[in-house]
C-alpha positions, 0 to 999 in steps of 0.5 A: 422651960419658957424661952424668949428668943426674938423673931430675928434670933429664930431665923437662925436654924441653930437657935431654933434648934436650941430653943426646942431643946430648952423648951424640952426641959421641965426643971425636974432635976432628975439629971442632978442625981447622975451628974458627976460634977454635981455629986462632987461639987454640990452646986446647981450650976455644975448640974446639967439643969443649971448649965442649961439655964446659963446657956439659955441666958447667954444665947437669949441676950447674945451676950459675951459670956462672962468667967462665971459661965464659962467656968461651969460650962468648962467643968462639964464632962460631957459624960451624958449620964443626964441624957440617960436619966432625963425623962423628957429626952432633953438633947443635952449633948447638942446643947452643951456642944453649941454653948462651947462653941458659942464660948469659943467664938465670943469669949477671950480666955486667959493666955494660959488657958488659950495657950493649953487649948491651942497645944492640945488642939494641935498635938493630940489628933496628930499621931506623929506630933503626939508621939514626939510630944510624949518624948518631949515631956519625958525631958521636961519632967527634969524641969517640972518645978520651973513650968506653970502648974497648968502645963505641969499636968500635961507633963506628969500625965505623959506615959513612961513608955509608948509602943512602937508603931504598928504596921497595921495602922497603915492604909491597907486591906486585911483579907478575911479568914475563909469566906467573906461575910463583911467588908468593914472599914476600921477607924484606927484613930489618933491618940489610941495608936500612939498609946496602945497599938494592941487594940487595933491589932486585936481588932483586925484579928477578931474581925478577920477571924470571923469573916470580915475583910478589914479596910484601913482606908487611906486618908482617914484619921482623927474623928474631930471629938477633941476639937469639937468638944472644945468648941472648935467647930472649924477645926473639927469639921475639917478633920471629920470631912477627911474621914467622910471623904475617905470612907465614902470613897470605899463605899463607892468602890467595893462597898463597906457593911460598916464602919468599925470604931473601938474607941467609944468617944470617937464612935459617939462623934462619928455617929453624929456626923449627920447632925454635925453636917447638916446643911453642909456640902457633905451632908448626904455623905456624912449621913451615910457614914454615920448610919454605917458606924458601929462600936466593935461590940455591935459588930461582934454581936452580929457575927456570933462570936466563935469562942473556944469554950475555955471557962478561964475562971477570971473575974472581969470588972467591967467599967462602962465607958460614958460614951458608950453607954450613955453616948451611944446607949450600948449597955449590954452587948460588951458584957453579953459578949464577955460572959459568952467568951467564959469570963466571970463579970462584975460591975463597980456599984458606981457604973453609971459614973464617969471615971474622969477621963473624958477626953482632954478633961483630965488635963484641963480639970485635974482636980475634979478628974482626980476625985472621979478617978479615986471614986472609981478606983475605990469601987473597982477594987471592992469588986476584987476583980482580976482584970478591968476591961473597958471599950475606951482608951481614955478610960483605960489610961485614966483608971490605970494611973490610979490602980495596979490591976491590969486593964485591957480593951473588951476586944483584947479579951474577946480576941484572946477567947476566940483564938488570939494571943493573950493581951500583952498587958496580961502577960506575967500577971495571971 
């Protein structure tokens, strides 16, 4: 793709990077075949290629984004299926992130959109606030007819019940069972430990059972993904910096072999800390943290899963979270582990497509999100599986809201197969 940035513009390192990404696009259109929004809307501007044109025009002309440009950028799920498909290796992830940052700085949204984004950024990354907001949403449901439609989605999506806080999420150390093989920091996250405490509990059990000392580091929290993908880079960097300092202290102390992440959306962001902090005072530390970040499936493959050889004859519909299969390019490891654990694995025919969760997308773009969810649910039902497994809490909540089939995190099934308890979500349902 030809670009027309001026010599003055190319003095900006960020523009130099964007220019390189634009030039790598050859207009082939293969991205349109796997773009969920293009598949639903059929609009070229709702495809990666269309959004690349919009962002290029916006940056080259240094113009204030117009409403139409913002609409199509906002509709992107950041599922990154296009990066898996692209034969030219276009770095779409960093392009769309930069475009959103530019929009956030240059475009004044309508009051209700600004308010919704402000609420989400001030609540979801903070577990205590998030927990309180869910209780508040329960009360607000009684008066939902008085609440503007845009905010009603948040209230409707609030879970009916949430688990009590898990003591395992506090800063502490869990000793390895037997000889210590690895010392690992566990990222306990933010929204996940409010919505589902079983995932971190299962992760700690399976890691310690396989010879890992697990550290929940003091000061670590939200990865910054939520605000990062909203274009609020200052906020995301502040949050990410806390994690970097916290985990770097552990590296300088007793050392860390890995930083384990069991929410794939967070994993994609933490693995990108080195890029996010280029030119920053924490650049060296951020790059080191990014190099040690691993999905739980990556670590369990290294540890050699110790199963109890119990063939459970349960059919598992494996949903590949976009952030895992496209963002981190982890495609086979979770499936290999589930098969080794004795489960029968099936995949929906649209396994490469997004379920519509995509962080806060299901709250900000509910119409498109619901269409994607309905498609995903229909294909999962067609597998006639007993259980759904996935590696991301957002997908679990999204898909679970549209289907009666029990849904659990992959690590819960692996923990169960290696001596742990049956996942709570499966009790009385098998």
